[in-house]
Structures are given as structure tokens and as C-alpha cells.
N, C-alpha and C positions, 0 to 999 in steps of 0.2 A: 755564970749565967750570961747568956748573950741575947741581945735585943735584935729583933727582925722586923721587917716591913714586908707585908705580902699584898700583892695586887691581883685581884681576881678579874678575869677578862670577860666582858660581855654579860654581866648579870644585871638584872633589874632594868633592862633597857626595853622600852616599848612593851612591857608586860611579859617578856621572855625570860626564861631562866630566873625565876623569882627565888630569892634567898633572903629571908628576913635577917637583919643584922644581929638580933638577939640570938637567933638559932645558930648563926655563923660563929658568933663568939663562944657559945656553948660547945659547938663542934670542935672548935680550936682548943678549948680547955680540955675536952675529951681526948684530944690527941696528945695531951700532956704539956701543953704550953700554958704559961702563966701571965698574969697581968695583961690580959687580952683586952684590947680596945679596938673599936671600929670607927671609921670616919666616913660620913655620908653613906648613902645607899648603894654606891657603885662598887663596893667590895674592896675596901682598903682596911687592912688589919695591921696592928702593931702588937707585938707580944714578946715574951721572953721564953727562952728554951734553956733548960739545964743540961740537955744532952749535948753530945759532941757532934750532932747532926749538922751537916752542911746545908746550905740553901737548897741545893738540888734534892736532897733527901726530904726536906721539909715540904718542898713543892709536891713531890710525889705522895707523901703522907696526906697532905690536905686535899689533893685531887682525888685520891682514893676515898677518903672520908666523905667528901662532897658527893661523889657519884653514889656511894652507898646510901647516904641519907636522903638526897634530893632526887636521885634517879636520872641525872644527866651529868655530862662531863663539862668541866670548866677548867680552862688553863689557869694555873696559878704561877705567878712569878714572885720569887722571894729574894730579897737582898738584905744583907746585914745592915743594921742601923748605922754602923761605923762607916759604911760606904756611901751613905746618903748625902752627907755634906759635899763630897767630891762630885757626885752626880749633879747636885743643885748648883754648885759653883761652875759647872761646865756649861751653863746656859749661855749660848752665844748671842742671845737676843735680849739683853737686859733692858734696853730702852723700850722695845716693843712690849716686854713683860710688864714694865712699870705703867705704860700707857693703856694697855688692854690685856690684862693677865689671862683672860679667857681665850685669847687667840694664840698663846704660846704653850706648846705641849711638849712634855718629855716622854719619849717612847722607849720602852725596854723590851727586849726579846728574850725568849727562853734560852737562846744560844747567841753567841756573838754574831753580828750581822755579816753577811757576805761582804767581801772587799769592795765590790762595785755597787753595793746597795744604795748609798747616798747619791752617787752619780745617776743611777737608774731612776731613783725617785725624783731627782731634780729635772730629769728629762720630761717627766710627766706632770711637773708642777705647773699650775696656771694661776691667774689672778693675783700675782705678786707673792705667791707662796715661796717661802724660803726654807731650806732644809740643810742642817749641819750635823755632823757627828762630833761627839765629845766623849772620849772614853768609850764605855759600852752603851751609852745613850745616843739616840737620834732625836734631835730637836726639830720641831716644826713650828714655823710662824705662819699661821693661816691669816694673811692680811685681810681677806674678805670673809673670814669665818669658816668654820669646819663644815657646816651644812652644805655648802655649795662646792666643796672640793671633790675632785675626781680621784683623789688618793684614798681609795676605799680600804677598809681593813684587810680584805682579801688580797688586794694588790700589794699593800705594804708587807703582809706576811710573806707573800711569794717572793718579793724582791729582797727582803731581809733574810729569808731562809728559815724562819721559825715563827711561831705565834708571837705577836707583839701586842702590848697594851700600852695605852698612853694616858697621862694625867696632865691637866693644865697646871700652870706654875703655882697657882694658889694652893691646889691640893698637894703638890710636891712640897711646898713650904710648910703647910700645915702638918703633913706627915713627919717632917723633920722636927717640928716643934713638939708634937705628941710623942715622938720617940726620944725626946730629950737631947737631940743633936742639932738644934737650930742655931747654936752659937757659931755661925760661920761668917 
């Protein structure tokens, strides 16, 4: 039995793409996953899979099930819980994360980022924004907050080369804890 963490992109934001977490957990169980938990309303799931499916197969299964049940498409990014501690340890902004955890975000793409993605993002960074890559994650420190950033989701997707979703450091840490891999 393998443990996974799934991040849904762009649900329950400003009244768009509404998915109640109880229904999402039921949908996940209906796909054959066990011990399903959700965390906050932004589409974070932790679950077990007895099948030999890889993360990409689980992403596809969840995307199809969500489209069938809710009538709209949602990008789903899945990582094994075993990978989560390395992602968390890759945070290049530990001091900023300790001081203002809501301003430090870990972003993951559906595919590995283009080689020049971080450089291209840095060129567009303003107001003290810092961007670093660590493994498959791209980390953002929004010194003045996310709301005023010119780094829109569409721009980030285009420069990275695939759909991207981000979570603040608190959420990343909580997902590690809920997945039972927080001992890092």
C-alpha cells in the first residue's frame, strides 16, 4: 500500500469550480483509494493506493472522475508521500518561511519545468520576489504578498511548460504531517 498526496488546481477560488471536500473524498474512495483525507477547501488530498498505479495514472483517474462528477476539468498533481520530505527540505527560503509562512510557496508542475523557467520567472519578478528551483519544485518568496504579484498563474504555466499549482509552506508542512512523513 502506497501513500499519495494530490493537489487540485484552482478549485473553490472566488466561487469557481466548487467541489465540496466531503464529495471529493467520496469520489476518491470511489476510485479505489483508501484512508482518504482532505485538508482545507483548496483541494489537498492524502490517500493510500493498493494498486501499482504511478502518480501519473492516479492524476488521470482523478481528473476523469472529477470531470464526470462535477462537469468541469481540474488539473490534479499527485506525488508519492515518500517524495514529500525531499520537496519540503528543498525550501530555499527557510528564514522567510519562519517569519511569514504565507509568503513562501512551493509550486509543482504536471511535468518537469523547462530548463530556463526559473530564469524567465526571475526576469518578471518585482517587489522583492525571489524564485528558486529545488528538485522538481519551484519555490517563490512573495516579499510583498501574492495578491500584488505580476507572476500570474497563466504566466507561470507558460514559462514552466505545464499546469502548475502552488501551496504555502504551512500547507506543505501540514500535508507532510497528515501523510505521516513529517519526521524530516
